[in-house]
PQR file of N, CA, C, O and H, with PARSE charges and radii, in Angstrom:
ATOM      1  N   MET A   1       0.788  -1.113   0.012 -0.4000 1.5000
ATOM      2  CA  MET A   1       0.470  -0.173  -0.050 -0.0000 2.0000
ATOM      3  C   MET A   1       0.595   1.173  -0.152  0.5500 1.7000
ATOM      4  O   MET A   1       1.364   1.344   0.794 -0.5500 1.4000
ATOM      5  N   PHE A   2       0.370   2.486  -0.693 -0.4000 1.5000
ATOM      6  CA  PHE A   2       0.977   3.422  -0.583 -0.0000 2.0000
ATOM      7  C   PHE A   2       0.783   4.256   0.366  0.5500 1.7000
ATOM      8  O   PHE A   2      -0.184   4.071   1.104 -0.5500 1.4000
ATOM      9  H   PHE A   2      -0.255   2.347  -1.461  0.4000 1.0000
ATOM     10  N   PRO A   3       1.591   5.295   0.562 -0.5600 1.5000
ATOM     11  CA  PRO A   3       1.692   5.727   1.862  0.2800 2.0000
ATOM     12  C   PRO A   3       0.551   6.882   2.322  0.5500 1.7000
ATOM     13  O   PRO A   3       0.055   7.231   3.394 -0.5500 1.4000
ATOM     14  N   THR A   4       0.381   7.371   0.585 -0.4000 1.5000
ATOM     15  CA  THR A   4      -0.544   8.223   0.885 -0.0000 2.0000
ATOM     16  C   THR A   4      -1.951   7.692   0.854  0.5500 1.7000
ATOM     17  O   THR A   4      -2.941   8.385   1.090 -0.5500 1.4000
ATOM     18  H   THR A   4       0.783   7.088  -0.286  0.4000 1.0000
ATOM     19  N   LYS A   5      -1.972   6.305   0.519 -0.4000 1.5000
ATOM     20  CA  LYS A   5      -3.021   5.323   0.994 -0.0000 2.0000
ATOM     21  C   LYS A   5      -3.225   5.410   1.626  0.5500 1.7000
ATOM     22  O   LYS A   5      -4.232   6.038   1.954 -0.5500 1.4000
ATOM     23  H   LYS A   5      -1.168   5.742   0.327  0.4000 1.0000
ATOM     24  N   LYS A   6      -2.204   4.681   2.603 -0.4000 1.5000
ATOM     25  CA  LYS A   6      -1.998   4.255   4.038 -0.0000 2.0000
ATOM     26  C   LYS A   6      -2.823   5.521   5.324  0.5500 1.7000
ATOM     27  O   LYS A   6      -3.665   5.285   6.190 -0.5500 1.4000
ATOM     28  H   LYS A   6      -1.386   4.171   2.336  0.4000 1.0000
ATOM     29  N   VAL A   7      -2.085   6.946   4.922 -0.4000 1.5000
ATOM     30  CA  VAL A   7      -2.746   8.421   5.687 -0.0000 2.0000
ATOM     31  C   VAL A   7      -3.811   8.479   5.501  0.5500 1.7000
ATOM     32  O   VAL A   7      -4.483   9.019   6.380 -0.5500 1.4000
ATOM     33  H   VAL A   7      -1.401   7.138   4.218  0.4000 1.0000
ATOM     34  N   GLN A   8      -4.554   7.925   4.198 -0.4000 1.5000
ATOM     35  CA  GLN A   8      -6.523   8.562   3.165 -0.0000 2.0000
ATOM     36  C   GLN A   8      -6.963   7.317   3.986  0.5500 1.7000
ATOM     37  O   GLN A   8      -8.105   6.889   3.822 -0.5500 1.4000
ATOM     38  H   GLN A   8      -4.009   7.485   3.484  0.4000 1.0000
ATOM     39  N   SER A   9      -5.900   6.560   5.082 -0.4000 1.5000
ATOM     40  CA  SER A   9      -7.410   5.347   5.193 -0.0000 2.0000
ATOM     41  C   SER A   9      -7.866   5.641   6.962  0.5500 1.7000
ATOM     42  O   SER A   9      -8.735   4.968   7.518 -0.5500 1.4000
ATOM     43  H   SER A   9      -4.972   6.908   5.215  0.4000 1.0000
ATOM     44  N   LEU A  10      -6.913   7.022   7.819 -0.4000 1.5000
ATOM     45  CA  LEU A  10      -6.931   7.656   8.672 -0.0000 2.0000
ATOM     46  C   LEU A  10      -7.818   8.345   8.996  0.5500 1.7000
ATOM     47  O   LEU A  10      -8.145   8.616  10.151 -0.5500 1.4000
ATOM     48  H   LEU A  10      -6.207   7.568   7.367  0.4000 1.0000
ATOM     49  N   ILE A  11      -8.563   8.896   7.496 -0.4000 1.5000
ATOM     50  CA  ILE A  11      -9.109  10.200   7.492 -0.0000 2.0000
ATOM     51  C   ILE A  11     -10.325  10.287   8.809  0.5500 1.7000
ATOM     52  O   ILE A  11     -11.069   9.314   8.934 -0.5500 1.4000
ATOM     53  H   ILE A  11      -8.298   8.676   6.557  0.4000 1.0000
ATOM     54  N   GLY A  12     -10.442  11.161   9.509 -0.4000 1.5000
ATOM     55  CA  GLY A  12     -11.492  11.048  10.769 -0.0000 2.0000
ATOM     56  C   GLY A  12     -10.975  10.330  12.480  0.5500 1.7000
ATOM     57  O   GLY A  12     -11.313  10.401  13.662 -0.5500 1.4000
ATOM     58  H   GLY A  12      -9.837  11.951   9.407  0.4000 1.0000
ATOM     59  N   SER A  13      -9.826   9.563  11.490 -0.4000 1.5000
ATOM     60  CA  SER A  13      -9.699   9.244  13.387 -0.0000 2.0000
ATOM     61  C   SER A  13      -8.380   9.976  13.746  0.5500 1.7000
ATOM     62  O   SER A  13      -7.726  10.558  12.880 -0.5500 1.4000
ATOM     63  H   SER A  13      -9.551   9.505  10.530  0.4000 1.0000
ATOM     64  N   LYS A  14      -7.916   9.920  15.380 -0.4000 1.5000
ATOM     65  CA  LYS A  14      -7.279  11.249  15.534 -0.0000 2.0000
ATOM     66  C   LYS A  14      -5.136  10.082  15.466  0.5500 1.7000
ATOM     67  O   LYS A  14      -4.770   8.907  15.413 -0.5500 1.4000
ATOM     68  H   LYS A  14      -8.448   9.448  16.084  0.4000 1.0000
ATOM     69  N   ILE A  15      -4.610  11.184  15.507 -0.4000 1.5000
ATOM     70  CA  ILE A  15      -3.305  10.433  14.848 -0.0000 2.0000
ATOM     71  C   ILE A  15      -2.253  11.796  15.265  0.5500 1.7000
ATOM     72  O   ILE A  15      -2.774  12.891  15.481 -0.5500 1.4000
ATOM     73  H   ILE A  15      -4.906  12.138  15.550  0.4000 1.0000
ATOM     74  N   GLN A  16      -0.748  11.619  15.354 -0.4000 1.5000
ATOM     75  CA  GLN A  16       0.570  11.615  16.567 -0.0000 2.0000
ATOM     76  C   GLN A  16       1.226  12.223  14.804  0.5500 1.7000
ATOM     77  O   GLN A  16       1.269  11.514  13.799 -0.5500 1.4000
ATOM     78  H   GLN A  16      -0.325  10.730  15.178  0.4000 1.0000
ATOM     79  N   VAL A  17       1.673  13.733  14.901 -0.4000 1.5000
ATOM     80  CA  VAL A  17       2.270  14.009  13.467 -0.0000 2.0000
ATOM     81  C   VAL A  17       3.783  14.205  14.316  0.5500 1.7000
ATOM     82  O   VAL A  17       3.558  14.857  15.336 -0.5500 1.4000
ATOM     83  H   VAL A  17       1.637  14.309  15.718  0.4000 1.0000
ATOM     84  N   GLU A  18       4.939  13.915  14.223 -0.4000 1.5000
ATOM     85  CA  GLU A  18       6.156  14.460  14.420 -0.0000 2.0000
ATOM     86  C   GLU A  18       6.893  15.284  13.320  0.5500 1.7000
ATOM     87  O   GLU A  18       6.714  15.040  12.127 -0.5500 1.4000
ATOM     88  H   GLU A  18       5.122  13.385  13.395  0.4000 1.0000
ATOM     89  N   MET A  19       7.711  16.249  13.750 -0.4000 1.5000
ATOM     90  CA  MET A  19       7.656  17.191  12.675 -0.0000 2.0000
ATOM     91  C   MET A  19       9.063  17.450  13.142  0.5500 1.7000
ATOM     92  O   MET A  19       9.379  17.093  14.277 -0.5500 1.4000
ATOM     93  H   MET A  19       7.856  16.448  14.720  0.4000 1.0000
ATOM     94  N   LYS A  20      10.060  18.133  12.238 -0.4000 1.5000
ATOM     95  CA  LYS A  20      11.434  18.313  12.257 -0.0000 2.0000
ATOM     96  C   LYS A  20      11.236  19.316  12.762  0.5500 1.7000
ATOM     97  O   LYS A  20      10.169  19.926  12.831 -0.5500 1.4000
ATOM     98  H   LYS A  20       9.804  18.424  11.316  0.4000 1.0000
ATOM     99  N   GLY A  21      12.796  19.744  13.389 -0.4000 1.5000
ATOM    100  CA  GLY A  21      12.892  21.199  14.367 -0.0000 2.0000
ATOM    101  C   GLY A  21      13.934  20.291  15.296  0.5500 1.7000
ATOM    102  O   GLY A  21      14.194  19.091  15.386 -0.5500 1.4000
ATOM    103  H   GLY A  21      13.663  19.248  13.333  0.4000 1.0000
ATOM    104  N   PRO A  22      14.308  21.302  15.825 -0.5600 1.5000
ATOM    105  CA  PRO A  22      16.005  20.341  17.314  0.2800 2.0000
ATOM    106  C   PRO A  22      15.065  20.726  18.856  0.5500 1.7000
ATOM    107  O   PRO A  22      15.591  21.271  19.827 -0.5500 1.4000
ATOM    108  N   LEU A  23      13.397  20.244  18.786 -0.4000 1.5000
ATOM    109  CA  LEU A  23      13.223  20.115  19.859 -0.0000 2.0000
ATOM    110  C   LEU A  23      12.245  18.521  19.015  0.5500 1.7000
ATOM    111  O   LEU A  23      11.973  18.397  17.821 -0.5500 1.4000
ATOM    112  H   LEU A  23      12.970  19.801  17.998  0.4000 1.0000
ATOM    113  N   ARG A  24      11.984  17.707  19.959 -0.4000 1.5000
ATOM    114  CA  ARG A  24      11.019  16.593  19.533 -0.0000 2.0000
ATOM    115  C   ARG A  24       9.844  17.120  19.368  0.5500 1.7000
ATOM    116  O   ARG A  24       9.240  17.145  20.441 -0.5500 1.4000
ATOM    117  H   ARG A  24      12.204  17.807  20.929  0.4000 1.0000
ATOM    118  N   HIS A  25       8.965  17.760  18.088 -0.4000 1.5000
ATOM    119  CA  HIS A  25       7.488  18.425  17.967 -0.0000 2.0000
ATOM    120  C   HIS A  25       6.682  17.672  17.564  0.5500 1.7000
ATOM    121  O   HIS A  25       6.629  17.289  16.396 -0.5500 1.4000
ATOM    122  H   HIS A  25       9.455  17.739  17.217  0.4000 1.0000
ATOM    123  N   VAL A  26       5.716  17.244  18.705 -0.4000 1.5000
ATOM    124  CA  VAL A  26       4.633  16.690  18.071 -0.0000 2.0000
ATOM    125  C   VAL A  26       3.004  17.471  18.181  0.5500 1.7000
ATOM    126  O   VAL A  26       2.669  18.319  19.008 -0.5500 1.4000
ATOM    127  H   VAL A  26       5.759  17.555  19.655  0.4000 1.0000
ATOM    128  N   LEU A  27       2.384  17.036  17.364 -0.4000 1.5000
ATOM    129  CA  LEU A  27       0.923  17.758  17.111 -0.0000 2.0000
ATOM    130  C   LEU A  27       0.165  16.599  17.168  0.5500 1.7000
ATOM    131  O   LEU A  27       0.677  15.492  17.002 -0.5500 1.4000
ATOM    132  H   LEU A  27       2.656  16.348  16.692  0.4000 1.0000
ATOM    133  N   GLU A  28      -1.231  16.795  17.430 -0.4000 1.5000
ATOM    134  CA  GLU A  28      -1.753  15.180  18.015 -0.0000 2.0000
ATOM    135  C   GLU A  28      -3.294  16.021  17.766  0.5500 1.7000
ATOM    136  O   GLU A  28      -3.541  16.930  18.558 -0.5500 1.4000
ATOM    137  H   GLU A  28      -1.647  17.695  17.565  0.4000 1.0000
ATOM    138  N   GLY A  29      -4.233  15.734  16.755 -0.4000 1.5000
ATOM    139  CA  GLY A  29      -5.373  15.954  16.765 -0.0000 2.0000
ATOM    140  C   GLY A  29      -6.397  14.858  15.544  0.5500 1.7000
ATOM    141  O   GLY A  29      -6.003  13.766  15.137 -0.5500 1.4000
ATOM    142  H   GLY A  29      -4.032  14.995  16.111  0.4000 1.0000
ATOM    143  N   THR A  30      -7.475  15.387  15.234 -0.4000 1.5000
ATOM    144  CA  THR A  30      -7.999  14.258  14.450 -0.0000 2.0000
ATOM    145  C   THR A  30      -7.873  14.997  12.636  0.5500 1.7000
ATOM    146  O   THR A  30      -7.904  16.144  12.190 -0.5500 1.4000
ATOM    147  H   THR A  30      -7.795  16.274  15.565  0.4000 1.0000
ATOM    148  N   LEU A  31      -7.719  13.563  11.997 -0.4000 1.5000
ATOM    149  CA  LEU A  31      -7.362  14.195  10.756 -0.0000 2.0000
ATOM    150  C   LEU A  31      -8.438  14.382   9.886  0.5500 1.7000
ATOM    151  O   LEU A  31      -9.406  13.629   9.784 -0.5500 1.4000
ATOM    152  H   LEU A  31      -7.693  12.631  12.359  0.4000 1.0000
ATOM    153  N   ASN A  32      -8.183  15.682   9.097 -0.4000 1.5000
ATOM    154  CA  ASN A  32      -9.405  15.804   8.462 -0.0000 2.0000
ATOM    155  C   ASN A  32      -8.778  15.143   6.800  0.5500 1.7000
ATOM    156  O   ASN A  32      -9.465  14.122   6.770 -0.5500 1.4000
ATOM    157  H   ASN A  32      -7.396  16.294   9.180  0.4000 1.0000
ATOM    158  N   SER A  33      -8.339  15.120   6.103 -0.4000 1.5000
ATOM    159  CA  SER A  33      -7.444  15.289   4.961 -0.0000 2.0000
ATOM    160  C   SER A  33      -6.059  15.495   3.940  0.5500 1.7000
ATOM    161  O   SER A  33      -5.453  16.555   3.781 -0.5500 1.4000
ATOM    162  H   SER A  33      -7.781  15.949   6.128  0.4000 1.0000
ATOM    163  N   VAL A  34      -5.866  14.682   3.547 -0.4000 1.5000
ATOM    164  CA  VAL A  34      -4.474  14.938   2.864 -0.0000 2.0000
ATOM    165  C   VAL A  34      -3.899  15.092   1.530  0.5500 1.7000
ATOM    166  O   VAL A  34      -4.787  15.142   0.678 -0.5500 1.4000
ATOM    167  H   VAL A  34      -6.358  13.821   3.676  0.4000 1.0000
ATOM    168  N   ASP A  35      -2.949  15.166   1.149 -0.4000 1.5000
ATOM    169  CA  ASP A  35      -3.368  15.151  -0.537 -0.0000 2.0000
ATOM    170  C   ASP A  35      -2.339  14.133  -0.586  0.5500 1.7000
ATOM    171  O   ASP A  35      -2.089  13.213   0.193 -0.5500 1.4000
ATOM    172  H   ASP A  35      -2.228  15.126   1.840  0.4000 1.0000
ATOM    173  N   ASP A  36      -1.579  14.645  -2.101 -0.4000 1.5000
ATOM    174  CA  ASP A  36      -0.366  13.564  -2.867 -0.0000 2.0000
ATOM    175  C   ASP A  36       0.800  13.800  -2.445  0.5500 1.7000
ATOM    176  O   ASP A  36       1.727  13.166  -2.950 -0.5500 1.4000
ATOM    177  H   ASP A  36      -1.782  15.393  -2.734  0.4000 1.0000
ATOM    178  N   TYR A  37       1.047  14.702  -1.484 -0.4000 1.5000
ATOM    179  CA  TYR A  37       2.602  15.186  -1.524 -0.0000 2.0000
ATOM    180  C   TYR A  37       2.613  15.375   0.159  0.5500 1.7000
ATOM    181  O   TYR A  37       3.409  16.184   0.635 -0.5500 1.4000
ATOM    182  H   TYR A  37       0.294  15.217  -1.074  0.4000 1.0000
ATOM    183  N   LEU A  38       1.358  14.309   1.395 -0.4000 1.5000
ATOM    184  CA  LEU A  38       1.267  14.732   2.707 -0.0000 2.0000
ATOM    185  C   LEU A  38       1.017  15.583   3.761  0.5500 1.7000
ATOM    186  O   LEU A  38       1.074  15.452   4.983 -0.5500 1.4000
ATOM    187  H   LEU A  38       0.711  13.651   1.008  0.4000 1.0000
ATOM    188  N   ASN A  39       0.543  17.058   2.542 -0.4000 1.5000
ATOM    189  CA  ASN A  39      -0.008  17.789   3.359 -0.0000 2.0000
ATOM    190  C   ASN A  39      -0.897  17.561   4.285  0.5500 1.7000
ATOM    191  O   ASN A  39      -1.711  16.803   3.757 -0.5500 1.4000
ATOM    192  H   ASN A  39       0.497  17.164   1.548  0.4000 1.0000
ATOM    193  N   ILE A  40      -1.224  17.779   5.383 -0.4000 1.5000
ATOM    194  CA  ILE A  40      -2.424  17.361   5.912 -0.0000 2.0000
ATOM    195  C   ILE A  40      -3.378  18.279   6.651  0.5500 1.7000
ATOM    196  O   ILE A  40      -3.239  19.491   6.489 -0.5500 1.4000
ATOM    197  H   ILE A  40      -0.563  18.395   5.812  0.4000 1.0000
ATOM    198  N   HIS A  41      -4.211  17.878   7.344 -0.4000 1.5000
ATOM    199  CA  HIS A  41      -5.205  19.006   7.815 -0.0000 2.0000
ATOM    200  C   HIS A  41      -5.838  18.904   9.033  0.5500 1.7000
ATOM    201  O   HIS A  41      -7.055  18.738   8.948 -0.5500 1.4000
ATOM    202  H   HIS A  41      -4.324  16.893   7.475  0.4000 1.0000
ATOM    203  N   LEU A  42      -5.318  18.960  10.274 -0.4000 1.5000
ATOM    204  CA  LEU A  42      -5.866  18.389  11.987 -0.0000 2.0000
ATOM    205  C   LEU A  42      -6.649  18.917  12.343  0.5500 1.7000
ATOM    206  O   LEU A  42      -6.563  20.139  12.226 -0.5500 1.4000
ATOM    207  H   LEU A  42      -4.330  19.095  10.343  0.4000 1.0000
ATOM    208  N   GLN A  43      -7.924  18.325  13.011 -0.4000 1.5000
ATOM    209  CA  GLN A  43      -8.360  19.598  13.638 -0.0000 2.0000
ATOM    210  C   GLN A  43      -8.230  19.071  14.738  0.5500 1.7000
ATOM    211  O   GLN A  43      -7.840  17.922  14.944 -0.5500 1.4000
ATOM    212  H   GLN A  43      -7.994  17.333  13.106  0.4000 1.0000
ATOM    213  N   GLU A  44      -8.625  20.075  15.730 -0.4000 1.5000
ATOM    214  CA  GLU A  44      -8.877  19.820  16.915 -0.0000 2.0000
ATOM    215  C   GLU A  44      -6.997  19.511  18.253  0.5500 1.7000
ATOM    216  O   GLU A  44      -6.794  18.861  19.279 -0.5500 1.4000
ATOM    217  H   GLU A  44      -8.941  21.009  15.563  0.4000 1.0000
ATOM    218  N   THR A  45      -6.192  20.359  17.426 -0.4000 1.5000
ATOM    219  CA  THR A  45      -4.982  19.763  17.935 -0.0000 2.0000
ATOM    220  C   THR A  45      -4.622  20.143  18.988  0.5500 1.7000
ATOM    221  O   THR A  45      -4.679  21.297  19.414 -0.5500 1.4000
ATOM    222  H   THR A  45      -6.357  20.887  16.593  0.4000 1.0000
ATOM    223  N   VAL A  46      -4.167  19.088  19.574 -0.4000 1.5000
ATOM    224  CA  VAL A  46      -2.822  19.769  20.355 -0.0000 2.0000
ATOM    225  C   VAL A  46      -1.410  19.812  20.245  0.5500 1.7000
ATOM    226  O   VAL A  46      -0.913  18.737  19.910 -0.5500 1.4000
ATOM    227  H   VAL A  46      -4.121  18.151  19.227  0.4000 1.0000
ATOM    228  N   GLU A  47      -0.638  20.735  20.431 -0.4000 1.5000
ATOM    229  CA  GLU A  47       0.848  20.415  20.435 -0.0000 2.0000
ATOM    230  C   GLU A  47       1.521  19.788  21.797  0.5500 1.7000
ATOM    231  O   GLU A  47       1.290  20.321  22.883 -0.5500 1.4000
ATOM    232  H   GLU A  47      -1.042  21.608  20.703  0.4000 1.0000
ATOM    233  N   ILE A  48       2.362  18.638  21.689 -0.4000 1.5000
ATOM    234  CA  ILE A  48       3.123  18.360  22.689 -0.0000 2.0000
ATOM    235  C   ILE A  48       4.483  18.281  22.380  0.5500 1.7000
ATOM    236  O   ILE A  48       4.991  17.631  21.466 -0.5500 1.4000
ATOM    237  H   ILE A  48       2.550  18.205  20.807  0.4000 1.0000
ATOM    238  N   VAL A  49       5.269  19.288  23.557 -0.4000 1.5000
ATOM    239  CA  VAL A  49       6.426  19.086  23.840 -0.0000 2.0000
ATOM    240  C   VAL A  49       7.464  18.236  24.211  0.5500 1.7000
ATOM    241  O   VAL A  49       8.205  19.137  24.605 -0.5500 1.4000
ATOM    242  H   VAL A  49       4.856  19.815  24.300  0.4000 1.0000
ATOM    243  N   ASN A  50       8.082  17.270  24.393 -0.4000 1.5000
ATOM    244  CA  ASN A  50       8.956  16.334  25.457 -0.0000 2.0000
ATOM    245  C   ASN A  50       8.053  16.080  26.486  0.5500 1.7000
ATOM    246  O   ASN A  50       8.270  16.202  27.692 -0.5500 1.4000
ATOM    247  H   ASN A  50       7.480  16.538  24.073  0.4000 1.0000
ATOM    248  N   GLY A  51       6.771  15.628  25.800 -0.4000 1.5000
ATOM    249  CA  GLY A  51       5.610  14.294  26.295 -0.0000 2.0000
ATOM    250  C   GLY A  51       4.725  15.360  27.200  0.5500 1.7000
ATOM    251  O   GLY A  51       4.110  15.100  28.234 -0.5500 1.4000
ATOM    252  H   GLY A  51       6.595  15.529  24.821  0.4000 1.0000
ATOM    253  N   LYS A  52       4.795  16.175  26.765 -0.4000 1.5000
ATOM    254  CA  LYS A  52       3.509  16.937  27.333 -0.0000 2.0000
ATOM    255  C   LYS A  52       2.290  18.139  26.991  0.5500 1.7000
ATOM    256  O   LYS A  52       2.455  18.846  25.996 -0.5500 1.4000
ATOM    257  H   LYS A  52       5.295  16.386  25.925  0.4000 1.0000
ATOM    258  N   ARG A  53       1.423  18.276  27.607 -0.4000 1.5000
ATOM    259  CA  ARG A  53       0.652  18.807  26.568 -0.0000 2.0000
ATOM    260  C   ARG A  53       0.822  20.812  26.464  0.5500 1.7000
ATOM    261  O   ARG A  53       0.496  21.663  27.292 -0.5500 1.4000
ATOM    262  H   ARG A  53       1.289  17.702  28.415  0.4000 1.0000
ATOM    263  N   MET A  54       1.227  20.902  25.589 -0.4000 1.5000
ATOM    264  CA  MET A  54       1.814  22.166  26.192 -0.0000 2.0000
ATOM    265  C   MET A  54      -0.058  23.144  25.616  0.5500 1.7000
ATOM    266  O   MET A  54      -0.884  23.742  26.306 -0.5500 1.4000
ATOM    267  H   MET A  54       1.491  20.210  24.917  0.4000 1.0000
ATOM    268  N   ARG A  55      -0.024  22.944  24.599 -0.4000 1.5000
ATOM    269  CA  ARG A  55      -0.892  23.909  24.094 -0.0000 2.0000
ATOM    270  C   ARG A  55      -2.521  23.341  23.593  0.5500 1.7000
ATOM    271  O   ARG A  55      -2.615  22.139  23.839 -0.5500 1.4000
ATOM    272  H   ARG A  55       0.646  22.458  24.039  0.4000 1.0000
ATOM    273  N   SER A  56      -3.973  23.995  22.873 -0.4000 1.5000
ATOM    274  CA  SER A  56      -4.615  23.699  22.111 -0.0000 2.0000
ATOM    275  C   SER A  56      -4.317  24.437  21.185  0.5500 1.7000
ATOM    276  O   SER A  56      -4.115  25.611  21.494 -0.5500 1.4000
ATOM    277  H   SER A  56      -3.897  24.971  22.673  0.4000 1.0000
ATOM    278  N   LEU A  57      -4.187  24.073  19.829 -0.4000 1.5000
ATOM    279  CA  LEU A  57      -4.131  25.257  18.246 -0.0000 2.0000
ATOM    280  C   LEU A  57      -5.078  25.104  17.657  0.5500 1.7000
ATOM    281  O   LEU A  57      -5.090  26.070  16.894 -0.5500 1.4000
ATOM    282  H   LEU A  57      -4.351  23.119  19.578  0.4000 1.0000
ATOM    283  N   GLY A  58      -6.205  24.343  17.408 -0.4000 1.5000
ATOM    284  CA  GLY A  58      -7.328  23.852  16.538 -0.0000 2.0000
ATOM    285  C   GLY A  58      -7.269  23.670  15.371  0.5500 1.7000
ATOM    286  O   GLY A  58      -7.003  22.502  15.085 -0.5500 1.4000
ATOM    287  H   GLY A  58      -6.196  23.559  18.028  0.4000 1.0000
ATOM    288  N   SER A  59      -7.453  24.563  14.259 -0.4000 1.5000
ATOM    289  CA  SER A  59      -7.455  23.613  13.240 -0.0000 2.0000
ATOM    290  C   SER A  59      -6.254  24.349  12.541  0.5500 1.7000
ATOM    291  O   SER A  59      -6.015  25.557  12.542 -0.5500 1.4000
ATOM    292  H   SER A  59      -7.669  25.511  14.491  0.4000 1.0000
ATOM    293  N   VAL A  60      -5.261  22.890  11.687 -0.4000 1.5000
ATOM    294  CA  VAL A  60      -3.902  23.358  11.755 -0.0000 2.0000
ATOM    295  C   VAL A  60      -3.770  22.821  10.251  0.5500 1.7000
ATOM    296  O   VAL A  60      -4.447  21.815  10.039 -0.5500 1.4000
ATOM    297  H   VAL A  60      -5.455  21.909  11.686  0.4000 1.0000
ATOM    298  N   VAL A  61      -2.769  23.469   8.792 -0.4000 1.5000
ATOM    299  CA  VAL A  61      -2.904  22.828   7.943 -0.0000 2.0000
ATOM    300  C   VAL A  61      -0.677  22.460   8.342  0.5500 1.7000
ATOM    301  O   VAL A  61       0.191  23.102   8.934 -0.5500 1.4000
ATOM    302  H   VAL A  61      -2.219  24.287   8.964  0.4000 1.0000
ATOM    303  N   LEU A  62      -0.704  21.301   7.691 -0.4000 1.5000
ATOM    304  CA  LEU A  62       0.892  21.128   7.696 -0.0000 2.0000
ATOM    305  C   LEU A  62       1.597  20.293   6.400  0.5500 1.7000
ATOM    306  O   LEU A  62       1.220  19.235   5.894 -0.5500 1.4000
ATOM    307  H   LEU A  62      -1.409  20.780   7.211  0.4000 1.0000
ATOM    308  N   ARG A  63       2.966  21.298   5.978 -0.4000 1.5000
ATOM    309  CA  ARG A  63       3.566  21.203   4.823 -0.0000 2.0000
ATOM    310  C   ARG A  63       3.934  19.429   5.188  0.5500 1.7000
ATOM    311  O   ARG A  63       3.911  19.140   6.384 -0.5500 1.4000
ATOM    312  H   ARG A  63       3.273  22.157   6.389  0.4000 1.0000
ATOM    313  N   GLY A  64       4.299  18.148   4.059 -0.4000 1.5000
ATOM    314  CA  GLY A  64       4.856  16.890   4.062 -0.0000 2.0000
ATOM    315  C   GLY A  64       5.743  17.144   4.397  0.5500 1.7000
ATOM    316  O   GLY A  64       6.239  16.712   5.438 -0.5500 1.4000
ATOM    317  H   GLY A  64       4.317  18.383   3.087  0.4000 1.0000
ATOM    318  N   ASN A  65       6.294  17.992   3.577 -0.4000 1.5000
ATOM    319  CA  ASN A  65       7.526  18.155   3.918 -0.0000 2.0000
ATOM    320  C   ASN A  65       8.456  18.114   5.286  0.5500 1.7000
ATOM    321  O   ASN A  65       9.566  17.628   5.500 -0.5500 1.4000
ATOM    322  H   ASN A  65       5.891  18.343   2.731  0.4000 1.0000
ATOM    323  N   ASN A  66       7.416  18.913   6.207 -0.4000 1.5000
ATOM    324  CA  ASN A  66       8.055  18.601   7.034 -0.0000 2.0000
ATOM    325  C   ASN A  66       7.484  17.770   8.442  0.5500 1.7000
ATOM    326  O   ASN A  66       7.481  17.874   9.668 -0.5500 1.4000
ATOM    327  H   ASN A  66       6.514  19.307   6.033  0.4000 1.0000
ATOM    328  N   ILE A  67       7.115  17.073   7.584 -0.4000 1.5000
ATOM    329  CA  ILE A  67       6.400  15.888   8.805 -0.0000 2.0000
ATOM    330  C   ILE A  67       7.822  14.314   8.343  0.5500 1.7000
ATOM    331  O   ILE A  67       8.178  13.940   7.226 -0.5500 1.4000
ATOM    332  H   ILE A  67       7.117  16.988   6.588  0.4000 1.0000
ATOM    333  N   ILE A  68       8.227  13.836   9.610 -0.4000 1.5000
ATOM    334  CA  ILE A  68       9.102  12.859  10.257 -0.0000 2.0000
ATOM    335  C   ILE A  68       8.298  11.417   9.887  0.5500 1.7000
ATOM    336  O   ILE A  68       8.592  10.636   8.981 -0.5500 1.4000
ATOM    337  H   ILE A  68       7.938  14.140  10.518  0.4000 1.0000
ATOM    338  N   MET A  69       7.147  11.296  10.905 -0.4000 1.5000
ATOM    339  CA  MET A  69       6.348  10.508  11.244 -0.0000 2.0000
ATOM    340  C   MET A  69       4.803  10.603  11.292  0.5500 1.7000
ATOM    341  O   MET A  69       4.496  11.701  11.757 -0.5500 1.4000
ATOM    342  H   MET A  69       6.908  11.930  11.641  0.4000 1.0000
ATOM    343  N   ILE A  70       4.062  10.092  11.080 -0.4000 1.5000
ATOM    344  CA  ILE A  70       2.842   9.649  11.457 -0.0000 2.0000
ATOM    345  C   ILE A  70       2.186   8.810  12.123  0.5500 1.7000
ATOM    346  O   ILE A  70       2.329   7.681  11.653 -0.5500 1.4000
ATOM    347  H   ILE A  70       4.311   9.201  10.702  0.4000 1.0000
ATOM    348  N   ARG A  71       1.336   8.858  13.268 -0.4000 1.5000
ATOM    349  CA  ARG A  71       1.165   7.418  13.830 -0.0000 2.0000
ATOM    350  C   ARG A  71       0.031   7.400  14.289  0.5500 1.7000
ATOM    351  O   ARG A  71      -0.406   8.512  14.584 -0.5500 1.4000
ATOM    352  H   ARG A  71       1.220   9.775  13.650  0.4000 1.0000
ATOM    353  N   PRO A  72      -0.915   6.168  14.544 -0.5600 1.5000
ATOM    354  CA  PRO A  72      -2.414   6.650  14.696  0.2800 2.0000
ATOM    355  C   PRO A  72      -2.574   6.555  16.234  0.5500 1.7000
ATOM    356  O   PRO A  72      -1.790   5.749  16.734 -0.5500 1.4000
ATOM    357  N   VAL A  73      -3.466   7.233  17.177 -0.4000 1.5000
ATOM    358  CA  VAL A  73      -3.146   7.109  18.376 -0.0000 2.0000
ATOM    359  C   VAL A  73      -4.552   6.142  18.652  0.5500 1.7000
ATOM    360  O   VAL A  73      -5.647   6.366  18.138 -0.5500 1.4000
ATOM    361  H   VAL A  73      -4.103   7.888  16.771  0.4000 1.0000
ATOM    362  N   GLU A  74      -4.239   5.016  19.592 -0.4000 1.5000
ATOM    363  CA  GLU A  74      -5.551   4.246  20.354 -0.0000 2.0000
ATOM    364  C   GLU A  74      -6.092   4.616  21.596  0.5500 1.7000
ATOM    365  O   GLU A  74      -7.045   3.993  22.064 -0.5500 1.4000
ATOM    366  H   GLU A  74      -3.350   4.834  20.010  0.4000 1.0000
TER
END
């Protein structure tokens, strides 16, 4: 299965997205949409820094080239 198809199968689910950067920067939210470049739209997004929930961000659009890992939340 191609990565875009796998991520598209997660639409409507809660996911965590690890972003590029010097800190272990993770966003958690409900996947609303994804395109062929793995740009994603999250809703009800929360920022997690070093394992702690820092702040609520609401609706967020992330560029695919800044994403390291996408994982579903159980």
